[in-house]
Phi, psi and omega in degrees: 000311181294331175289321180290326178296321177284325187279324186302309177297323177301308177300312179299319179293320175300322183291319183295318182293319188275324188225010185248019184296337180273357184288144177287164179301318182298312182297314177300317179296315179299321177296318180293321181289322179295313177298322177293320181289320176298319180291326178298311180306312178300319185292317183293319181298315180295326181287313183293320184271004182051049178289137186223139170247130174220093181236153176288130180255299177235090187300322184300331178253005177062033184262143182231148174272083187250110182231142173181151181254150174222193182297336181276310185280327183304309175302322180290325177292322176297316172304320178301315186291315183300309182299319181299314175303314174303314179296323176300323183292333179297335182300327181291334182264331181225094183295132181306132175253137183107356180175180183285155176297327180298312178299318179296315178291321177301325173295321178297316182289324175300316178301315179302309184303313178299315181300312178301318177298322178300311181292325183274348182300129176247013174238135188291324179289318180299323174305317178293319178296311180302320179300317184290334177300331182287328193290323186293309178294330175294326174296318176298320178300318181287308187281330186260323184250016180281182184304121185268008180282336182224086182304322184298309178301322179300310182295318179298317176296319180291323181291320178296318178300318179291316180298310180295312183288330172298321175298309184296322176298322182296309182300318182291316176305309180303318179296318180293319179294321174297316181294313182293322181294320181284327181269342178081008178210154175250003182287124185291327179292318180290323176294325180290317180297325180285332178055036178082002182303136181093350177263132176300160182296323180297313181293323177296314177300321181293320183289318175299321180293309184297314184292312181295316181294317177296316181285331178300329173296321181289332189296310347266154177254140176303139005257029179259035193250358192289349176285330188293309184296327178289322180294319181288317177302324184272324187297151172294166181311308181301319179298319176296320180300314178291322183301312186284315190269350184238301191294315183297323182291328175301318178302314181292318174304318178302317182301323181285319188284324190260278187295317181297319191270327191263325178233061184299333179287318175296323181294322180301328184287329180254005179303314176307319181292322177293321175299318177295316175298325176295315180285333179293322177294321176304308182289316180300310181300317179299314181296317181296319181300329182291338184239350181296134182266331182269126190295315184294321176296325177300313183296329178292317180292327179293331176299320181297319178296316179293324174299329177300315179299320177298318179297318184293318181296316175300321183294336180298322180076011178265164178298314181302316182295313182293323178296320180297321183297309182289326178290318177296322177301313179294316177304313181295325177299318174295312186292314184293320177298320175298314185289319178291330175296316177287316179292322173299316176295319181293318182298320180296322180282324182282332189097339172201177183233033181284120182288346181280347178280117177295133178224162179292154184292136181289335179295344181252324183272328189209064183305323187286317177296319178296327180291321175296316176301316180297320177301314178296317177299312178300322178289325183290334181272002176084029179294122176309141183097352178239165192297319189295337178301319186283353172262325185272314183292318179290331178296322176292320181293319178299322185291338180281347179219073184289172179295165184293140179098346176266144183294112182295316180302317180295324183283330177296315181294317174303318178300317182292320181293325178296320181291327172298316180298325173295323177291323171304316183296326182285328182295310184286331176294316178297323179301313180291323177299320182293323184272328188261309184289308179281338178068027186297135185099347177270133180268115182298140174258122184296150182293146180257123179303131176240166173297128183196178184292142180287152179272176180299329181275005176094358180268157180286135180288145179269116178271151182293143180286166183298330181290345181273352177256074185244010177306146172293162179290157181305322184290347172261321183293323180300302177298330176295321176294322180295317178291321178303312180296327174291326177294320178291314182298317178294332174282324178276325185235060180297338180295340182293323179277315185299326178298329181270324186272335187301315182301315180291328174297316183298324182290322181290313189281327187263357181295000000 
């Protein structure tokens, strides 16, 4: 089952890329959704039954095709499949520009296949290979199907994506090769159980620096973040959904599986630096969001701030911190997918996403769309009862009491700064709600009587103007509603996820 779950989206994506260029948008979208739903069934079955593949792959290099899901990777794999299915549906509302719909959906499915292989990999080298598989179709989505209004910006976004992620991949590969060569195995379970025993403190530190720096680019952690806002601004709606909910989650997952689990002593020595970079990203992203005019770019900067909380939580090294990091990782995936779905749809209908342009209030023109946007914004600011709360608040609590050997005073200061960042999140979320939901600054235009059926009193009925019909299409509202319900469920019932993740997390932190 786990092998089929990883292979199915890759095979379906390859078929669409190779022979489906003449397919209509509807057929391509249906193919993508069908493949995603079938993959979801395979992922859940493989996860529940603890299905594992462990085959010799390259005997001369001692590499094995070792795949399996546990309480840490299972929720993230499920998130990736659900978001991909939602992204495929957006093709029906916003036909891809720059190529065929089949190519577009094929890239989405290839991204999903690589992500699932990354989450399921139990071999360090296989993890790196699967991770790199995701980057190629994502680059195609940005450079070929991105915003066609500014080709130069699209090319720059693609080039920056390649340069940054290529640098991160190189550092990560060097760290993995050094770790595997010194330990004599690439099996992640064996490496995690050894906890770096037999490695000198200098070697552990070098491995931890290489792995953390390489994965920090993928997350991204400040100051290695500058590629993300440009990529999100240029990418199509579906591309932004996968970029935020899948690619970024792979980076954080890698931090848990590689440096934290395999070289904990080396990771503990650089943890203060990671914590400082995390809170710097929280403040930096929050301040930018207070003045950013482009709505989609604002959501991208908010992702950097939220990933700062995840980095801070991981740096604490405690069970509470790691739990908060992985829960925040999952919560942000759902929240960001919802926000990019709504914001991308609004940008397509408005023609741009400039917050400085006065527009009618969504509460009057598109109440359902506006409600989905409010749900994402409220969850993003960490409102209790929604998913974002359980990632941010425990991260601050964990920073007040870090693991032994970490500078307590420094982490307490980081906790205080992160709390200020949470207040900034509330400020910019309310700013967006004021401008978009309430439509503040827009002068209402009265309805113009049009020819229509007469009313009972003999007067001509007043039909709604064109500006009042701005709801997203049903193919966008349905996945948006599913994501909004997931945001609510994760906020109200966090124990459903924690009951699954706690045993695996305990094994990683306490080994």
